C-alpha positions in Angstrom: -17.1 -43.7 -15.2 -18.2 -40.8 -17.3 -20.1 -39.3 -14.3 -17.0 -39.7 -12.1 -14.9 -37.8 -14.6 -17.5 -35.1 -15.0 -17.7 -34.6 -11.2 -13.9 -34.5 -11.0 -13.8 -31.9 -13.8 -16.5 -29.8 -12.0 -14.5 -29.9 -8.8 -11.2 -29.0 -10.6 -12.9 -26.1 -12.2 -14.4 -24.9 -8.9 -11.0 -25.1 -7.2 -9.3 -23.3 -10.1 -11.9 -20.5 -10.0 -11.5 -20.1 -6.3 -7.7 -19.9 -6.6 -7.9 -17.3 -9.4 -10.4 -15.2 -7.3 -8.0 -15.4 -4.3 -5.0 -14.4 -6.4 -6.9 -11.4 -7.8 -8.0 -10.4 -4.3 -4.4 -10.6 -3.0 -3.3 -8.5 -6.0 -5.9 -5.9 -5.2 -5.0 -5.8 -1.5 -1.3 -5.5 -2.3 -2.0 -2.6 -4.6 -4.1 -0.8 -1.9 -1.4 -1.3 0.7 1.4 -0.2 -1.7 -0.6 3.0 -2.4 -1.2 3.6 1.2 2.5 3.2 2.1 3.4 5.6 -0.7 0.9 8.2 0.6 2.1 7.9 4.2 5.7 8.3 3.1 4.8 11.4 1.2 3.0 12.9 4.1 5.8 12.1 6.4 8.3 13.7 4.0 6.1 16.8 3.8 6.0 17.0 7.6 9.8 16.6 7.8 10.2 19.4 5.4 8.0 21.7 7.4 9.9 20.9 10.6 13.2 21.8 8.9 11.7 25.0 7.7 10.5 25.9 11.1 13.8 25.1 12.6 15.5 27.2 10.1 13.1 30.1 10.7 13.7 29.9 14.4 17.4 29.9 14.0 17.3 33.0 11.8 15.0 34.7 14.3 17.4 34.0 17.2 20.3 35.3 15.0 18.4 38.5 14.2 17.4 38.9 17.9 21.0 38.6 19.1 22.4 41.2 16.6 
């Protein structure tokens, strides 16, 4: 019976370690994805700002040209 409990304990520890490793990996991947989404949002915001500035400059140029 002692060998059976020891084998069960080893199996439980192996499963526990595998689950802990999986949880850590999921956390790391989630962090990477979150950072990537943040960077993409920042880049898109910067692009939108540039588009607004270009549009404003073009509008001002048209107004000056018509005067």
